[in-house]
N, C-alpha and C positions, 0 to 999 in steps of 0.2 A: 251154352255158361247157366246152371242155374243160380237161384239166391239162399238155398237151402241153410247158408251157412251163416247167411245174415243178419242173420236175429230178425225178430220184429219190427215194425217201424213206431209201434205202438211204448217199446219202450225203449223209443228216446228220451219222450219227454210221456213218462204215465203217468195215466189218467187220476183225476182226484178220486180217493175215498171216498165212500157213501153212496155209489153211484149202484141201481141195481145190478145182479149178478150177469142175468141175462143180459139186461141192454148193455153193458158193457165189452160179452163176448160180442154181442152186434156191431158194437162201436170198433171193435180191436183187429174185427172183420176186416169193417169199411174203412181204416184207416191203411191196412195192408194194403187193399188192392189196389190202393195211388199209386203201386209200384209198377201195376199196370202200363201207365204214363213213359214208363221208363223204357220196356221193355219197344227196342225197334221191330219191324221188319223190312222187308226186300224192297217193298213198292213202292215208287218216287211220288211225294207228292203233287197236285198236279198244280196247284199256288203258291210253294215254295224250290226250293230248289235242297228241298232235302227228301230223307224217307219218316214215311206214317210211324208213328206209336202204334201200338196194340189198343189203346183205347181212341184214340180218332176215328181205329179203321174201325169198333165195334159201335163206334156212334155213324156212323157213315151207312152203317148192315141194317142198323134199330128205320133209320129215313130208308133204306133201299125198300125195305119190306115195306112201310108205310105207305110209298111209292106207286111199288109194283105189282102189288100182293096181286091186283086184276088180271095178272099174267100169269098166274096158279095157275096149272088144268085139274089139282083139285081144290074146294073149299076151306080155306084155313082159316084158324085161328089167329088174326095181326094181333094182339096183343101178347098171347103162348108164344108167335113166333120172334114178336122180338125178345121175350126171352130171353130165349135161346141164344138169340144173336147175342146179349148183351154177355150171358155167361160161357159162351163157347169159346172164350181162347182166353179166361181169368187164372188157369192153369199154368199160364204160360208168362205167367212172375216166377216162380221155379221153377219153371220142364227149360224154359228160353219157346221164340219162337224160332218154329221150322222150315227153309224155304223149299218152296212147293219143287223148284227144279235142283235141289240138295238131295239128291238121294244116297250117300253115305250116309248123313245126319237123318235122313228118317229107317233108318233097322232101328231103331232104339225109342221113335216118338213115342210109341205109342208105353211102353212102359215109363220110360222117363213122365210122359203127362198121366198117366196113371197114380202114380205115387206124388205128385203133384196134385190132385185130386185131393188125395186122402191126408194129406195135411190142410192144405187149404179148407176145404169144406169145412176140417174137422174142426177148425179156429170157431167154428159155431157152433147155437145151441146142438142139439142131434135134430130137434124136428127143420128148425131150419138149415143146415146142413142140408141132408135127406134131400129138401126137398129144394136146393142147388144141383144139387149132383147130381141126381132127375133129369133136374135141364141138362146137364155139361152131355151126363151119359143114352140120354135124349138126343143129343145133337150129332152125338158122334152116332148111332148106331144106326141116326136116318129110316124109321123104321115109323115115321109117323108121314102125314101130307105138311103138318112146320113144321118139323127136321130134315128135309126132303130141300121144300123153298128154301129156307137158312142156311144151308148147304147152299143154296145156288146161287144164291146175293154173294157168301162169301170167298166163289168162287169165282162173279162178276166181276164186283168191284172192285181186283187186281188188276179186271184186264181196262177195264176201265180207265183205272189211273196208268198202265202204258201205253195207253193207246194217248193218247197226253202226253204222254213221253217217248213218242214215235220211236217203241222199243219196248224200253226199261229193263226188266226180268226176261223177257226176253233174247234179249241179246246176250242174256251168260252163256259163255262158251260152252259146246255142246249141244245146246240146247237147239229144234229143231220147230217149224212152224207146226210137224205135225206132236209132238211134243208138247204143247198147247195145245193144241186139239184133244190130246188125251189128257191131260190135265183139268179141261174145264168141262167135257165131255161129262161129268154130274151132271151139269148146268140141264141139263137134259131129262133126268131122270123127273125132273121138276116143274120144268114151265120147258113148253116146245117154242113156244113167241121168242125168248129169251136165248133158246139156245138157238135160234135161227140167226137173231141177230147176232150172236158173241161168235160166229160162225164167220156171220158176214166180216165183223170186225177182225179176225185173225187174218180170212185171207185176202182180208183189204193190207194188212201190215205185210203180210208173205212179199204180197204184191210189190209195195212198197218199201221190200230189205227191211223192216224192223223188223222181222225173223224171218232167221234160215229154212231154204226149201232144202232137201233129205239133197239133192242134187249138189250142192256148192261145195 
């Protein structure tokens, strides 16, 4: 479900007249992205009995970049990588979250997210919008070491949460441990160390019955 027709949050309590026009657009965008806190993901929290939201997810990724950067196979610019993970899910304000194991919802994901990016980043002044859109495009393309590492932690973070939940979304009907390995393999494009650790968690989860084996 998208929020394309919900209107801008800033319109509910219009900002006062007299503000600099450029700053007004920045404020409007920053108010609008408060919606990210309402977009629920499939992943369960480790610290509470509820699902995480996109804003919490993005914060967690930023911290993971700071902590795990030493495990990147290629040198990365940590600050730039943090920019990528902070921006990468903003489009879900309008496009909604697409659960990784929901193949049906994934069919039109790219189209929904492209349209959402056009609208959301279009709220900003042209140069600011282009800058954030370029970050989003870079993350999606995974064409730089920073983008590959950003994607790796994006796949690793819910794996850790699912481990803490003794399976979590790994228990989705029809999903097997091999499916989890396939979806998480992108981690290996950025870090052999993190991918080895991820495989170990998945293998152990399968052994404990938290993820279905193919022959079950």
